[in-house]
N, C-alpha and C positions, 0 to 999 in steps of 0.2 A: 381432371382432364388429362387425357393421354395424347401425346403427339405421335403421329405415325410418320415414319420415314419411308419414303417411296424410293425404291431402287429402280433406276432406269437401266435398260440393257445398252451397253456401250457397243458402238460399231467397231468392228475389228477387221483389219485387212493384212495381207501378207505382201511384202514388196522387197526390193533390193536397194541397198544404200548405194547411191550414185555420187554423192558428194559429202565430204566430212571436213570442209574447209572452215566452217563457222564454229565458234565456241558453243558447246552444249546444244547444237542444232545439226541435224542431219537431213539430207534431201533423199527421200525414198521414192523410187519409181514403182507404182502399183499398176499391174497389168490385169485387165479383166476381159472376159469374152462375153459378147452379147449377141443374141440371135437377131438378125435383121427381120423386121416384122413382115415384109413382103416376100423377100427372096429366101428366107429361112437359112441363110448362110451365116456362120459365126464370124463376127468381126472383132478384131483385137483393138482394145482401147487402152491408152496409157495416160496416167496422170502422175504428176510429181507433187509430193506433199512435203512440207517442212515439218519435221517432228522434233520433239524435245528429247535429248539424251543427256541427262544430268551428270553422268560420270564420264562422258566422252569415251565410252568403251566400244562402240560399234564403228567398224572401218568400212571402206569402200569394198563392195563385193559381198558383204554379209546379207543373208536373207533374213529379214526380221518381221515380227508381227507388231503392228501398230494399233493403237486404240484411241478413241476420242477422249477428250478431257475438256475442262473449261479453257477458254482461250487464254493462252499465255502471252501472246503478242498479236500484232496485226495479222500475221500469216501463220502462226503456230497454234493449232488446236488438237494436236495428236501427240502422244508419247509412245516411246518404244517400250514394248512389254518384254519381249524375249528374242533371242537369236534362234532362228529355225535351221539355218544351214549357211552354205556359201555358194557363190555363183561368180563366174568370170565375167565381170561387167564390161571390160573392153571388147571381148568377143561378142557379147550380147548387143552392145551399142553398134558394132560393125554390121551385124546381121540386120539391124533395124535401119541402117543407112544414116544414122544420126552422128556418127563420129567422123 
């Protein structure tokens, strides 16, 4: 008898680190655009994810790729895969009107 391992495709997203105050945890803001079904206008949606950063290597303003994993805690089900670039978070938050 052979056992087959099934690989599932992990969901991945790109976002900006907005908080690094917790140990081994980062808060990443993911922005996505979605077309309104009736008006056909693109609407911007934001969501903040708590992600696992084992080495504490990513800082505020880093643009990172996150990927799903098995739940690590009540709120953490993503890990940081790689750094994609940097972004000025304070300026970004001011343009959103959240700061």
